[in-house]
N, CA, C and O atoms as a GROMACS GRO file, in nm:
protein
  532
    1UNK      N    1  -2.476  -1.885  -0.078
    1UNK     CA    2  -2.384  -1.858   0.032
    1UNK      C    3  -2.271  -1.961   0.028
    1UNK      O    4  -2.294  -2.082   0.022
    2UNK      N    5  -2.150  -1.910   0.032
    2UNK     CA    6  -2.033  -1.996   0.032
    2UNK      C    7  -1.972  -2.001   0.171
    2UNK      O    8  -1.995  -1.914   0.254
    3UNK      N    9  -1.893  -2.105   0.194
    3UNK     CA   10  -1.813  -2.115   0.315
    3UNK      C   11  -1.672  -2.075   0.276
    3UNK      O   12  -1.611  -2.137   0.188
    4UNK      N   13  -1.619  -1.973   0.342
    4UNK     CA   14  -1.487  -1.920   0.309
    4UNK      C   15  -1.398  -1.926   0.432
    4UNK      O   16  -1.434  -1.874   0.538
    5UNK      N   17  -1.283  -1.990   0.417
    5UNK     CA   18  -1.184  -1.999   0.524
    5UNK      C   19  -1.087  -1.883   0.509
    5UNK      O   20  -1.027  -1.865   0.403
    6UNK      N   21  -1.072  -1.804   0.615
    6UNK     CA   22  -0.980  -1.691   0.617
    6UNK      C   23  -0.864  -1.727   0.709
    6UNK      O   24  -0.883  -1.747   0.829
    7UNK      N   25  -0.744  -1.733   0.653
    7UNK     CA   26  -0.625  -1.766   0.731
    7UNK      C   27  -0.533  -1.644   0.734
    7UNK      O   28  -0.482  -1.601   0.631
    8UNK      N   29  -0.513  -1.590   0.852
    8UNK     CA   30  -0.425  -1.475   0.872
    8UNK      C   31  -0.383  -1.475   1.018
    8UNK      O   32  -0.465  -1.501   1.106
    9UNK      N   33  -0.256  -1.445   1.043
    9UNK     CA   34  -0.209  -1.449   1.181
    9UNK      C   35  -0.248  -1.326   1.262
    9UNK      O   36  -0.233  -1.327   1.385
   10UNK      N   37  -0.297  -1.221   1.198
   10UNK     CA   38  -0.340  -1.102   1.272
   10UNK      C   39  -0.492  -1.106   1.291
   10UNK      O   40  -0.568  -1.108   1.194
   11UNK      N   41  -0.534  -1.109   1.416
   11UNK     CA   42  -0.675  -1.117   1.451
   11UNK      C   43  -0.756  -1.006   1.384
   11UNK      O   44  -0.866  -1.030   1.335
   12UNK      N   45  -0.702  -0.885   1.382
   12UNK     CA   46  -0.774  -0.773   1.322
   12UNK      C   47  -0.800  -0.798   1.173
   12UNK      O   48  -0.909  -0.769   1.124
   13UNK      N   49  -0.701  -0.850   1.102
   13UNK     CA   50  -0.719  -0.881   0.960
   13UNK      C   51  -0.826  -0.987   0.940
   13UNK      O   52  -0.914  -0.973   0.855
   14UNK      N   53  -0.819  -1.094   1.020
   14UNK     CA   54  -0.920  -1.200   1.010
   14UNK      C   55  -1.059  -1.145   1.037
   14UNK      O   56  -1.154  -1.175   0.965
   15UNK      N   57  -1.069  -1.065   1.142
   15UNK     CA   58  -1.199  -1.010   1.181
   15UNK      C   59  -1.258  -0.923   1.071
   15UNK      O   60  -1.376  -0.936   1.038
   16UNK      N   61  -1.178  -0.834   1.013
   16UNK     CA   62  -1.227  -0.746   0.907
   16UNK      C   63  -1.270  -0.827   0.785
   16UNK      O   64  -1.377  -0.804   0.730
   17UNK      N   65  -1.186  -0.921   0.743
   17UNK     CA   66  -1.219  -1.002   0.626
   17UNK      C   67  -1.345  -1.086   0.650
   17UNK      O   68  -1.432  -1.094   0.563
   18UNK      N   69  -1.354  -1.147   0.767
   18UNK     CA   70  -1.472  -1.229   0.797
   18UNK      C   71  -1.598  -1.144   0.801
   18UNK      O   72  -1.701  -1.183   0.746
   19UNK      N   73  -1.591  -1.029   0.864
   19UNK     CA   74  -1.710  -0.942   0.872
   19UNK      C   75  -1.754  -0.897   0.733
   19UNK      O   76  -1.874  -0.895   0.703
   20UNK      N   77  -1.657  -0.861   0.649
   20UNK     CA   78  -1.690  -0.816   0.515
   20UNK      C   79  -1.755  -0.929   0.435
   20UNK      O   80  -1.856  -0.907   0.368
   21UNK      N   81  -1.700  -1.048   0.443
   21UNK     CA   82  -1.755  -1.162   0.370
   21UNK      C   83  -1.893  -1.201   0.424
   21UNK      O   84  -1.982  -1.237   0.347
   22UNK      N   85  -1.910  -1.194   0.554
   22UNK     CA   86  -2.040  -1.224   0.614
   22UNK      C   87  -2.143  -1.118   0.575
   22UNK      O   88  -2.260  -1.151   0.555
   23UNK      N   89  -2.101  -0.994   0.563
   23UNK     CA   90  -2.191  -0.886   0.524
   23UNK      C   91  -2.252  -0.911   0.386
   23UNK      O   92  -2.368  -0.876   0.361
   24UNK      N   93  -2.173  -0.971   0.296
   24UNK     CA   94  -2.226  -0.999   0.162
   24UNK      C   95  -2.286  -1.139   0.153
   24UNK      O   96  -2.318  -1.186   0.043
   25UNK      N   97  -2.303  -1.207   0.267
   25UNK     CA   98  -2.381  -1.329   0.269
   25UNK      C   99  -2.307  -1.460   0.281
   25UNK      O  100  -2.369  -1.566   0.271
   26UNK      N  101  -2.177  -1.458   0.303
   26UNK     CA  102  -2.102  -1.582   0.313
   26UNK      C  103  -2.083  -1.625   0.458
   26UNK      O  104  -2.091  -1.542   0.549
   27UNK      N  105  -2.060  -1.751   0.479
   27UNK     CA  106  -2.024  -1.804   0.610
   27UNK      C  107  -1.872  -1.813   0.615
   27UNK      O  108  -1.810  -1.850   0.516
   28UNK      N  109  -1.813  -1.780   0.728
   28UNK     CA  110  -1.667  -1.780   0.737
   28UNK      C  111  -1.616  -1.870   0.849
   28UNK      O  112  -1.683  -1.895   0.949
   29UNK      N  113  -1.494  -1.916   0.828
   29UNK     CA  114  -1.414  -1.986   0.927
   29UNK      C  115  -1.284  -1.909   0.935
   29UNK      O  116  -1.244  -1.845   0.838
   30UNK      N  117  -1.216  -1.912   1.048
   30UNK     CA  118  -1.089  -1.841   1.055
   30UNK      C  119  -0.981  -1.924   1.121
   30UNK      O  120  -1.006  -2.004   1.211
   31UNK      N  121  -0.859  -1.901   1.071
   31UNK     CA  122  -0.742  -1.972   1.120
   31UNK      C  123  -0.630  -1.871   1.144
   31UNK      O  124  -0.612  -1.778   1.066
   32UNK      N  125  -0.556  -1.892   1.253
   32UNK     CA  126  -0.448  -1.799   1.290
   32UNK      C  127  -0.313  -1.837   1.232
   32UNK      O  128  -0.217  -1.762   1.246
   33UNK      N  129  -0.306  -1.953   1.168
   33UNK     CA  130  -0.180  -1.996   1.105
   33UNK      C  131  -0.210  -2.102   1.000
   33UNK      O  132  -0.323  -2.150   0.989
   34UNK      N  133  -0.108  -2.138   0.925
   34UNK     CA  134  -0.126  -2.234   0.817
   34UNK      C  135  -0.167  -2.373   0.864
   34UNK      O  136  -0.242  -2.441   0.795
   35UNK      N  137  -0.118  -2.415   0.979
   35UNK     CA  138  -0.156  -2.547   1.031
   35UNK      C  139  -0.304  -2.552   1.064
   35UNK      O  140  -0.372  -2.649   1.032
   36UNK      N  141  -0.354  -2.446   1.129
   36UNK     CA  142  -0.497  -2.439   1.158
   36UNK      C  143  -0.578  -2.436   1.028
   36UNK      O  144  -0.684  -2.499   1.020
   37UNK      N  145  -0.529  -2.363   0.929
   37UNK     CA  146  -0.599  -2.356   0.800
   37UNK      C  147  -0.610  -2.495   0.737
   37UNK      O  148  -0.716  -2.533   0.688
   38UNK      N  149  -0.501  -2.569   0.738
   38UNK     CA  150  -0.501  -2.705   0.683
   38UNK      C  151  -0.600  -2.793   0.757
   38UNK      O  152  -0.678  -2.865   0.694
   39UNK      N  153  -0.600  -2.788   0.890
   39UNK     CA  154  -0.690  -2.870   0.970
   39UNK      C  155  -0.837  -2.832   0.946
   39UNK      O  156  -0.922  -2.919   0.933
   40UNK      N  157  -0.865  -2.701   0.942
   40UNK     CA  158  -1.003  -2.657   0.918
   40UNK      C  159  -1.049  -2.695   0.778
   40UNK      O  160  -1.165  -2.732   0.758
   41UNK      N  161  -0.960  -2.685   0.682
   41UNK     CA  162  -0.995  -2.724   0.544
   41UNK      C  163  -1.030  -2.872   0.538
   41UNK      O  164  -1.124  -2.911   0.469
   42UNK      N  165  -0.955  -2.955   0.610
   42UNK     CA  166  -0.981  -3.099   0.609
   42UNK      C  167  -1.116  -3.132   0.672
   42UNK      O  168  -1.184  -3.224   0.627
   43UNK      N  169  -1.154  -3.060   0.775
   43UNK     CA  170  -1.279  -3.087   0.845
   43UNK      C  171  -1.400  -3.026   0.774
   43UNK      O  172  -1.503  -3.092   0.761
   44UNK      N  173  -1.388  -2.901   0.729
   44UNK     CA  174  -1.504  -2.826   0.680
   44UNK      C  175  -1.516  -2.816   0.528
   44UNK      O  176  -1.622  -2.781   0.477
   45UNK      N  177  -1.410  -2.846   0.455
   45UNK     CA  178  -1.412  -2.840   0.308
   45UNK      C  179  -1.473  -2.709   0.258
   45UNK      O  180  -1.579  -2.710   0.194
   46UNK      N  181  -1.408  -2.595   0.285
   46UNK     CA  182  -1.464  -2.466   0.242
   46UNK      C  183  -1.470  -2.454   0.090
   46UNK      O  184  -1.405  -2.530   0.017
   47UNK      N  185  -1.547  -2.358   0.044
   47UNK     CA  186  -1.558  -2.333  -0.100
   47UNK      C  187  -1.437  -2.256  -0.153
   47UNK      O  188  -1.397  -2.276  -0.267
   48UNK      N  189  -1.381  -2.170  -0.070
   48UNK     CA  190  -1.263  -2.089  -0.105
   48UNK      C  191  -1.180  -2.072   0.021
   48UNK      O  192  -1.232  -2.073   0.133
   49UNK      N  193  -1.049  -2.056   0.002
   49UNK     CA  194  -0.959  -2.024   0.113
   49UNK      C  195  -0.888  -1.894   0.080
   49UNK      O  196  -0.829  -1.880  -0.028
   50UNK      N  197  -0.894  -1.798   0.173
   50UNK     CA  198  -0.815  -1.676   0.163
   50UNK      C  199  -0.693  -1.698   0.252
   50UNK      O  200  -0.707  -1.715   0.373
   51UNK      N  201  -0.574  -1.698   0.193
   51UNK     CA  202  -0.454  -1.741   0.263
   51UNK      C  203  -0.349  -1.630   0.271
   51UNK      O  204  -0.294  -1.587   0.169
   52UNK      N  205  -0.323  -1.585   0.394
   52UNK     CA  206  -0.207  -1.499   0.415
   52UNK      C  207  -0.084  -1.586   0.393
   52UNK      O  208  -0.087  -1.705   0.425
   53UNK      N  209   0.021  -1.530   0.338
   53UNK     CA  210   0.138  -1.613   0.309
   53UNK      C  211   0.239  -1.618   0.423
   53UNK      O  212   0.307  -1.719   0.441
   54UNK      N  213   0.248  -1.512   0.499
   54UNK     CA  214   0.348  -1.505   0.606
   54UNK      C  215   0.278  -1.524   0.740
   54UNK      O  216   0.221  -1.430   0.797
   55UNK      N  217   0.283  -1.650   0.792
   55UNK     CA  218   0.219  -1.682   0.919
   55UNK      C  219   0.310  -1.775   0.998
   55UNK      O  220   0.398  -1.840   0.943
   56UNK      N  221   0.288  -1.780   1.129
   56UNK     CA  222   0.368  -1.871   1.212
   56UNK      C  223   0.320  -2.015   1.200
   56UNK      O  224   0.218  -2.042   1.137
   57UNK      N  225   0.393  -2.104   1.260
   57UNK     CA  226   0.367  -2.248   1.267
   57UNK      C  227   0.384  -2.312   1.129
   57UNK      O  228   0.472  -2.395   1.110
   58UNK      N  229   0.302  -2.274   1.034
   58UNK     CA  230   0.310  -2.321   0.896
   58UNK      C  231   0.272  -2.203   0.809
   58UNK      O  232   0.160  -2.152   0.819
   59UNK      N  233   0.364  -2.159   0.723
   59UNK     CA  234   0.334  -2.040   0.643
   59UNK      C  235   0.231  -2.073   0.534
   59UNK      O  236   0.201  -2.189   0.507
   60UNK      N  237   0.180  -1.968   0.472
   60UNK     CA  238   0.075  -1.984   0.372
   60UNK      C  239   0.120  -2.057   0.247
   60UNK      O  240   0.040  -2.128   0.185
   61UNK      N  241   0.246  -2.041   0.208
   61UNK     CA  242   0.297  -2.112   0.091
   61UNK      C  243   0.292  -2.263   0.115
   61UNK      O  244   0.243  -2.339   0.032
   62UNK      N  245   0.344  -2.305   0.232
   62UNK     CA  246   0.346  -2.448   0.264
   62UNK      C  247   0.206  -2.502   0.290
   62UNK      O  248   0.173  -2.613   0.247
   63UNK      N  249   0.123  -2.425   0.360
   63UNK     CA  250  -0.014  -2.470   0.385
   63UNK      C  251  -0.089  -2.490   0.254
   63UNK      O  252  -0.162  -2.588   0.238
   64UNK      N  253  -0.070  -2.398   0.160
   64UNK     CA  254  -0.136  -2.412   0.029
   64UNK      C  255  -0.085  -2.537  -0.043
   64UNK      O  256  -0.164  -2.613  -0.098
   65UNK      N  257   0.045  -2.557  -0.042
   65UNK     CA  258   0.102  -2.675  -0.108
   65UNK      C  259   0.046  -2.804  -0.046
   65UNK      O  260   0.016  -2.899  -0.119
   66UNK      N  261   0.030  -2.807   0.084
   66UNK     CA  262  -0.024  -2.927   0.150
   66UNK      C  263  -0.172  -2.946   0.117
   66UNK      O  264  -0.217  -3.059   0.097
   67UNK      N  265  -0.246  -2.838   0.112
   67UNK     CA  266  -0.387  -2.847   0.075
   67UNK      C  267  -0.399  -2.901  -0.067
   67UNK      O  268  -0.481  -2.988  -0.094
   68UNK      N  269  -0.317  -2.850  -0.157
   68UNK     CA  270  -0.324  -2.892  -0.297
   68UNK      C  271  -0.275  -3.036  -0.316
   68UNK      O  272  -0.306  -3.099  -0.417
   69UNK      N  273  -0.198  -3.088  -0.221
   69UNK     CA  274  -0.150  -3.225  -0.229
   69UNK      C  275  -0.254  -3.327  -0.179
   69UNK      O  276  -0.239  -3.447  -0.200
   70UNK      N  277  -0.360  -3.279  -0.113
   70UNK     CA  278  -0.465  -3.368  -0.061
   70UNK      C  279  -0.568  -3.394  -0.170
   70UNK      O  280  -0.623  -3.301  -0.228
   71UNK      N  281  -0.594  -3.521  -0.196
   71UNK     CA  282  -0.691  -3.557  -0.299
   71UNK      C  283  -0.828  -3.496  -0.275
   71UNK      O  284  -0.896  -3.458  -0.371
   72UNK      N  285  -0.870  -3.487  -0.150
   72UNK     CA  286  -1.003  -3.436  -0.122
   72UNK      C  287  -1.009  -3.285  -0.102
   72UNK      O  288  -1.116  -3.230  -0.076
   73UNK      N  289  -0.895  -3.215  -0.114
   73UNK     CA  290  -0.892  -3.070  -0.096
   73UNK      C  291  -0.838  -2.994  -0.217
   73UNK      O  292  -0.857  -2.873  -0.229
   74UNK      N  293  -0.770  -3.063  -0.306
   74UNK     CA  294  -0.695  -2.994  -0.413
   74UNK      C  295  -0.783  -2.907  -0.503
   74UNK      O  296  -0.733  -2.816  -0.568
   75UNK      N  297  -0.913  -2.935  -0.507
   75UNK     CA  298  -1.005  -2.857  -0.592
   75UNK      C  299  -1.042  -2.722  -0.532
   75UNK      O  300  -1.097  -2.636  -0.603
   76UNK      N  301  -1.015  -2.700  -0.404
   76UNK     CA  302  -1.054  -2.575  -0.338
   76UNK      C  303  -0.963  -2.462  -0.385
   76UNK      O  304  -0.841  -2.471  -0.369
   77UNK      N  305  -1.019  -2.355  -0.442
   77UNK     CA  306  -0.935  -2.244  -0.484
   77UNK      C  307  -0.877  -2.169  -0.363
   77UNK      O  308  -0.948  -2.140  -0.267
   78UNK      N  309  -0.748  -2.139  -0.371
   78UNK     CA  310  -0.680  -2.064  -0.266
   78UNK      C  311  -0.640  -1.929  -0.324
   78UNK      O  312  -0.569  -1.921  -0.424
   79UNK      N  313  -0.686  -1.824  -0.260
   79UNK     CA  314  -0.655  -1.688  -0.298
   79UNK      C  315  -0.558  -1.631  -0.196
   79UNK      O  316  -0.591  -1.620  -0.078
   80UNK      N  317  -0.437  -1.596  -0.241
   80UNK     CA  318  -0.338  -1.537  -0.150
   80UNK      C  319  -0.380  -1.394  -0.120
   80UNK      O  320  -0.410  -1.316  -0.210
   81UNK      N  321  -0.382  -1.360   0.009
   81UNK     CA  322  -0.410  -1.224   0.054
   81UNK      C  323  -0.284  -1.183   0.129
   81UNK      O  324  -0.261  -1.227   0.242
   82UNK      N  325  -0.201  -1.098   0.065
   82UNK     CA  326  -0.065  -1.085   0.114
   82UNK      C  327  -0.002  -0.948   0.091
   82UNK      O  328  -0.041  -0.872   0.003
   83UNK      N  329   0.096  -0.920   0.173
   83UNK     CA  330   0.181  -0.804   0.153
   83UNK      C  331   0.304  -0.840   0.072
   83UNK      O  332   0.383  -0.753   0.036
   84UNK      N  333   0.321  -0.968   0.043
   84UNK     CA  334   0.435  -1.017  -0.035
   84UNK      C  335   0.400  -1.009  -0.183
   84UNK      O  336   0.342  -1.103  -0.238
   85UNK      N  337   0.433  -0.898  -0.246
   85UNK     CA  338   0.388  -0.878  -0.385
   85UNK      C  339   0.502  -0.858  -0.485
   85UNK      O  340   0.481  -0.804  -0.593
   86UNK      N  341   0.622  -0.902  -0.449
   86UNK     CA  342   0.727  -0.899  -0.550
   86UNK      C  343   0.698  -1.009  -0.652
   86UNK      O  344   0.630  -1.106  -0.618
   87UNK      N  345   0.746  -0.995  -0.773
   87UNK     CA  346   0.722  -1.100  -0.873
   87UNK      C  347   0.764  -1.239  -0.824
   87UNK      O  348   0.693  -1.337  -0.849
   88UNK      N  349   0.876  -1.248  -0.755
   88UNK     CA  350   0.923  -1.378  -0.704
   88UNK      C  351   0.824  -1.436  -0.602
   88UNK      O  352   0.791  -1.555  -0.607
   89UNK      N  353   0.776  -1.353  -0.511
   89UNK     CA  354   0.685  -1.402  -0.407
   89UNK      C  355   0.549  -1.442  -0.465
   89UNK      O  356   0.489  -1.541  -0.423
   90UNK      N  357   0.502  -1.365  -0.562
   90UNK     CA  358   0.375  -1.400  -0.626
   90UNK      C  359   0.389  -1.529  -0.706
   90UNK      O  360   0.301  -1.615  -0.702
   91UNK      N  361   0.499  -1.542  -0.777
   91UNK     CA  362   0.522  -1.667  -0.852
   91UNK      C  363   0.530  -1.786  -0.757
   91UNK      O  364   0.479  -1.894  -0.787
   92UNK      N  365   0.593  -1.764  -0.642
   92UNK     CA  366   0.602  -1.870  -0.540
   92UNK      C  367   0.462  -1.909  -0.491
   92UNK      O  368   0.436  -2.027  -0.467
   93UNK      N  369   0.372  -1.810  -0.477
   93UNK     CA  370   0.235  -1.840  -0.435
   93UNK      C  371   0.163  -1.923  -0.542
   93UNK      O  372   0.094  -2.020  -0.509
   94UNK      N  373   0.180  -1.885  -0.669
   94UNK     CA  374   0.119  -1.964  -0.777
   94UNK      C  375   0.179  -2.104  -0.782
   94UNK      O  376   0.107  -2.201  -0.802
   95UNK      N  377   0.309  -2.114  -0.764
   95UNK     CA  378   0.374  -2.245  -0.765
   95UNK      C  379   0.323  -2.334  -0.652
   95UNK      O  380   0.315  -2.456  -0.668
   96UNK      N  381   0.287  -2.274  -0.538
   96UNK     CA  382   0.233  -2.351  -0.425
   96UNK      C  383   0.091  -2.398  -0.452
   96UNK      O  384   0.045  -2.495  -0.391
   97UNK      N  385   0.020  -2.330  -0.543
   97UNK     CA  386  -0.115  -2.371  -0.576
   97UNK      C  387  -0.220  -2.262  -0.567
   97UNK      O  388  -0.338  -2.288  -0.591
   98UNK      N  389  -0.181  -2.139  -0.532
   98UNK     CA  390  -0.278  -2.030  -0.529
   98UNK      C  391  -0.326  -2.001  -0.671
   98UNK      O  392  -0.248  -2.009  -0.766
   99UNK      N  393  -0.453  -1.968  -0.685
   99UNK     CA  394  -0.509  -1.940  -0.817
   99UNK      C  395  -0.505  -1.791  -0.850
   99UNK      O  396  -0.517  -1.753  -0.966
  100UNK      N  397  -0.488  -1.708  -0.748
  100UNK     CA  398  -0.483  -1.563  -0.769
  100UNK      C  399  -0.432  -1.502  -0.639
  100UNK      O  400  -0.408  -1.573  -0.541
  101UNK      N  401  -0.415  -1.370  -0.639
  101UNK     CA  402  -0.373  -1.302  -0.517
  101UNK      C  403  -0.434  -1.163  -0.514
  101UNK      O  404  -0.476  -1.108  -0.615
  102UNK      N  405  -0.438  -1.109  -0.393
  102UNK     CA  406  -0.476  -0.970  -0.374
  102UNK      C  407  -0.379  -0.913  -0.271
  102UNK      O  408  -0.348  -0.976  -0.170
  103UNK      N  409  -0.332  -0.792  -0.299
  103UNK     CA  410  -0.233  -0.729  -0.213
  103UNK      C  411  -0.298  -0.663  -0.092
  103UNK      O  412  -0.411  -0.613  -0.098
  104UNK      N  413  -0.224  -0.664   0.018
  104UNK     CA  414  -0.263  -0.588   0.137
  104UNK      C  415  -0.203  -0.448   0.122
  104UNK      O  416  -0.094  -0.436   0.068
  105UNK      N  417  -0.268  -0.344   0.168
  105UNK     CA  418  -0.400  -0.346   0.229
  105UNK      C  419  -0.507  -0.384   0.127
  105UNK      O  420  -0.498  -0.348   0.010
  106UNK      N  421  -0.605  -0.456   0.173
  106UNK     CA  422  -0.705  -0.516   0.085
  106UNK      C  423  -0.804  -0.411   0.036
  106UNK      O  424  -0.861  -0.334   0.115
  107UNK      N  425  -0.824  -0.410  -0.095
  107UNK     CA  426  -0.932  -0.333  -0.157
  107UNK      C  427  -1.053  -0.426  -0.153
  107UNK      O  428  -1.058  -0.524  -0.227
  108UNK      N  429  -1.151  -0.396  -0.068
  108UNK     CA  430  -1.260  -0.488  -0.044
  108UNK      C  431  -1.347  -0.513  -0.167
  108UNK      O  432  -1.391  -0.626  -0.188
  109UNK      N  433  -1.371  -0.411  -0.248
  109UNK     CA  434  -1.448  -0.433  -0.371
  109UNK      C  435  -1.376  -0.531  -0.463
  109UNK      O  436  -1.438  -0.620  -0.521
  110UNK      N  437  -1.246  -0.513  -0.475
  110UNK     CA  438  -1.167  -0.603  -0.560
  110UNK      C  439  -1.168  -0.746  -0.505
  110UNK      O  440  -1.181  -0.842  -0.580
  111UNK      N  441  -1.156  -0.757  -0.373
  111UNK     CA  442  -1.158  -0.890  -0.311
  111UNK      C  443  -1.291  -0.959  -0.335
  111UNK      O  444  -1.294  -1.076  -0.371
  112UNK      N  445  -1.401  -0.888  -0.314
  112UNK     CA  446  -1.533  -0.948  -0.336
  112UNK      C  447  -1.547  -0.989  -0.483
  112UNK      O  448  -1.604  -1.094  -0.512
  113UNK      N  449  -1.495  -0.908  -0.574
  113UNK     CA  450  -1.499  -0.944  -0.716
  113UNK      C  451  -1.424  -1.072  -0.744
  113UNK      O  452  -1.471  -1.157  -0.819
  114UNK      N  453  -1.305  -1.087  -0.684
  114UNK     CA  454  -1.227  -1.209  -0.704
  114UNK      C  455  -1.297  -1.330  -0.642
  114UNK      O  456  -1.298  -1.439  -0.700
  115UNK      N  457  -1.356  -1.311  -0.525
  115UNK     CA  458  -1.429  -1.420  -0.460
  115UNK      C  459  -1.546  -1.463  -0.549
  115UNK      O  460  -1.569  -1.582  -0.569
  116UNK      N  461  -1.620  -1.367  -0.602
  116UNK     CA  462  -1.734  -1.400  -0.688
  116UNK      C  463  -1.689  -1.472  -0.814
  116UNK      O  464  -1.755  -1.566  -0.859
  117UNK      N  465  -1.577  -1.430  -0.872
  117UNK     CA  466  -1.522  -1.499  -0.989
  117UNK      C  467  -1.490  -1.643  -0.955
  117UNK      O  468  -1.523  -1.734  -1.031
  118UNK      N  469  -1.426  -1.665  -0.842
  118UNK     CA  470  -1.391  -1.802  -0.801
  118UNK      C  471  -1.516  -1.886  -0.776
  118UNK      O  472  -1.519  -2.004  -0.812
  119UNK      N  473  -1.617  -1.827  -0.716
  119UNK     CA  474  -1.741  -1.902  -0.691
  119UNK      C  475  -1.815  -1.933  -0.820
  119UNK      O  476  -1.876  -2.039  -0.832
  120UNK      N  477  -1.809  -1.843  -0.915
  120UNK     CA  478  -1.883  -1.863  -1.040
  120UNK      C  479  -1.816  -1.961  -1.135
  120UNK      O  480  -1.885  -2.034  -1.207
  121UNK      N  481  -1.683  -1.965  -1.136
  121UNK     CA  482  -1.620  -2.057  -1.231
  121UNK      C  483  -1.511  -2.143  -1.170
  121UNK      O  484  -1.442  -2.215  -1.241
  122UNK      N  485  -1.494  -2.136  -1.038
  122UNK     CA  486  -1.405  -2.228  -0.970
  122UNK      C  487  -1.257  -2.209  -0.993
  122UNK      O  488  -1.176  -2.290  -0.948
  123UNK      N  489  -1.218  -2.102  -1.062
  123UNK     CA  490  -1.075  -2.080  -1.082
  123UNK      C  491  -1.048  -1.931  -1.087
  123UNK      O  492  -1.137  -1.851  -1.114
  124UNK      N  493  -0.926  -1.898  -1.061
  124UNK     CA  494  -0.885  -1.758  -1.067
  124UNK      C  495  -0.810  -1.731  -1.194
  124UNK      O  496  -0.827  -1.800  -1.295
  125UNK      N  497  -0.727  -1.631  -1.188
  125UNK     CA  498  -0.648  -1.598  -1.305
  125UNK      C  499  -0.537  -1.698  -1.323
  125UNK      O  500  -0.502  -1.771  -1.230
  126UNK      N  501  -0.483  -1.703  -1.441
  126UNK     CA  502  -0.370  -1.791  -1.467
  126UNK      C  503  -0.246  -1.729  -1.406
  126UNK      O  504  -0.235  -1.607  -1.402
  127UNK      N  505  -0.152  -1.810  -1.360
  127UNK     CA  506  -0.029  -1.754  -1.304
  127UNK      C  507   0.041  -1.668  -1.407
  127UNK      O  508   0.038  -1.697  -1.527
  128UNK      N  509   0.107  -1.559  -1.360
  128UNK     CA  510   0.180  -1.476  -1.454
  128UNK      C  511   0.305  -1.548  -1.501
  128UNK      O  512   0.353  -1.642  -1.438
  129UNK      N  513   0.356  -1.502  -1.614
  129UNK     CA  514   0.484  -1.554  -1.660
  129UNK      C  515   0.590  -1.519  -1.558
  129UNK      O  516   0.579  -1.417  -1.489
  130UNK      N  517   0.692  -1.600  -1.546
  130UNK     CA  518   0.798  -1.575  -1.450
  130UNK      C  519   0.850  -1.433  -1.464
  130UNK      O  520   0.875  -1.385  -1.574
  131UNK      N  521   0.865  -1.366  -1.350
  131UNK     CA  522   0.920  -1.232  -1.350
  131UNK      C  523   0.817  -1.124  -1.366
  131UNK      O  524   0.854  -1.006  -1.363
  132UNK      N  525   0.688  -1.156  -1.383
  132UNK     CA  526   0.585  -1.055  -1.396
  132UNK      C  527   0.501  -1.051  -1.271
  132UNK      O  528   0.473  -1.155  -1.212
  133UNK      N  529   0.459  -0.931  -1.228
  133UNK     CA  530   0.374  -0.921  -1.107
  133UNK      C  531   0.233  -0.966  -1.136
  133UNK      O  532   0.148  -0.964  -1.047
   0.00000   0.00000   0.00000
């Protein structure tokens, strides 16, 4: 069982993701914005972070960059869960420190597969070359 932090500004999205992850045996934490995600990561040290990119207070790009800048958090894989899927936005997520992404609306089987990959080997896919989705 892993501890997974779900950061999304929409309560319904957080609730669905948390329920799905809990159904397959994981423990979840949830944050409504990037600042809360950063604070929860510092306190709880989750195994994985699912990060929406467009959130109030502190967006997911900046929250990820701050998490990756912390010596005691930089090892935590961050998976972007986002509607921002242009090549530029995805590259920006990788540049901030995300190891992979999944597009909204979320395909739950695909998400669980990515989570399992991250848990099994601690890393996601390599960032795409600039200009590729």
